[in-house]
N, C-alpha and C positions, 0 to 999 in steps of 0.2 A: 703423349706424355702430360701435355696440359691438360687433356680430358680427363686423365686419370686422377689428376690432381684436384680439379673442378668436380668430379662425381665423389671423390673421397670428402671433399669438405661439404658438399651437398647432404651426402650419408651423415656425416657427423652432427650437421645443423638439425635434420629430421629427427634423428635420434635425440638430441639435446631438446628439442621442442617437445616430442612426444613423452619424454620423460616428465617434462614440467605439466604437460596436460593431466597427466595420470597421476599425479602427485597429490597426496591426501595432505590436508590442513595440518594434521597432527598425527604422529605415528609412535606407536608403542614403544618402538626402539628407543625414542626419545622421550619417553613419559616423564612426567613430572615426579619425581620421587616423593613428594608430599603427598600426592594423590593415588587413588587406588584405581589403576586402569582397567575398564572392563570393556567386554564385547557383546555386540547384541546375538552373537553366535554362541553364547554360552547357555547351557541348559542349568536347570535348578540346582543340579548336585555341583555342577562346576562352580556356580555362583557361591554356594556354601562352602565349599570347599576353598574358596578366595577370601570370602569376608568372615566365615567363622559361625559359630553356634548361637549367636546372640541376634536371633530372629524372631518374627512371629509368622505362622503360617495359618490362612484360613482357607476352606473351599467351601462355596455357598452353592445351592443350586438355583438356575434360573435367574441368575442376577446379570446376565448379560445376554449378547446374540447366539451364545451357545449353552449348552445344558448346564455346564458349570464353569465357575468362576475361581481361581486360586490365585490369592494375594500372598506374595512372599514379602516381608517388610521388615528392613533393617532402619536404623536412624538415619534419615536423611535420603533415602532411596526405597522405592516400593516397585516390585516386579508383578505384573498382572498376566495370569496365563488363562486362556480359553478354551476349553475342552468339551468334548461330548460324553465322554465316559467318566464316571465317579473318580476313579483313580485316574490321576495325571499321567499321561504318558510321560517316561524318563527322557526322551529325546525331544520334548516339545520347548520351543524357544518362547520368551516372553512375546506376549501381544501388544504389552504397553509398559514402558519403563518412565516412572516418574522421578526424575532426580530433582532433589531439595537441597543440597549440601554440596559445598564445594570440596568434600574429602573425596569425592568421585569423580571420574572423568571418562570420557569415549573419545570420540576420534575428533574432538575439537577442544581447544584449549582456551575456556573462558571462566569468569568468575560470576556466580550468580549475585544478585544485588547490584549488579551492573546497569549503567543505563540502557534502557531499551533500544533507544534510535542507534547507539554504539553498537550494541549485539546485532541488530539486523543487519548494518552495514557489514560487520564481520561476517556473518553467516552467507550474506550475499556473495562475498568475494570467495567463501570456501565451498558451497554448496549450492546446487541448481535449486532453483524456486520450484515449487510444486504447483501444478495445475488443478485447480479446483473445479472438478465437474460439475459441482452443484451451482457455482457461479458462473463458470464458463470463462474463467480469467486465472492467471497466475496469482496465487496468495502473496502477499509481501511479507507475510511472516511464518509460513510454512516452506519447509525444505528438504529435498530428498536426500536422506542420509547415505553416505557411501562410508566404508571403512577399510583400513589397511590390514590384510590378512596374508601373512608369509611374504611379506614385502611387496605385495601387489593390491593396488587398490581396487576393491570390488563395489558394486552397487549393492544396494540391500532393498528390500521392501518396506524398509521403515522411513517414516516420515519424521522429522523436528518440529515441534511447536513450541513457542515461546508462550510461558505462562506469565501475566505481568501482576503487580502487587495489587491492582485495584480489582483484578479478578474480570475485568472486561475482556470481550472479544471485539476486535476492531477491522475494520473493512479495508481501511487506507492508513499508510504510513503517517498522513497528514494529520489524523485524529489524534496521535499520540503527542502527550505534552512532552517537553523537553526534560523533565525531571522524573519521568516514570521510569521504574527498575522492572527488571525481570527478577521472578522470585523462584522460578522452577522451570524446568524443561521436561517437555514430555516427549518421548521416542517411540512410536507407535506404527503399527501396520494398519493402513485405513481399511474399513470394511468396503 
C-alpha cells in the first residue's frame, strides 16, 4: 500500500514538473486585451483578416536570398516574405517579422522602449538562447522562439532578436549601457 502511495506521489510530482518545463511564458488564452495577439504560424490572409485592410504591400524582385521579397506593412509591424515565384504562395509564413509597436504581442509579454538589460534577463528566463554558428557561441540577445498552439508549447524555426535604440550590434551584455532601450524586436528564420 505504501508503494502505491509513493508511486502516486512521484507520478504527480513528475507530471507537475513536466508541465512547468513545457509552459510558455505567455499564453494566448491569457492575452492582454489591449494588445493584438499574433502567431508566427499565421499566413498573409490570416494576418489581414486579423489586422484589417489598412496596410501596404510591395513585392520586389531580387531583394533577398530568394527571387522575390514581399513586404506586408501595418503601422508598427512589418511582415517579410521570401519566395521564388513572382506570386507569393498563399500558405507561406513570414520569414521575418519586425515588431515596432506595443499594440501587438507574440508569445511574450513585454513593452518596447523598456530597458535593454531588463528585457534580456526576461527573455533568458522565458526562452533558450540561440547558438550562433558564426561565432561558435551562444548569443546573449538571440533567443529560440517557441509558441503555445492549441494548449501545447511548440518549438519554431524562428529566432528573437532585440533591436536597440542606438542601432548597434553587441557581442556581449557587458557592452550595453544601463540606460539603453529596446525599440523593436525581430522574429526571423535564420538563413
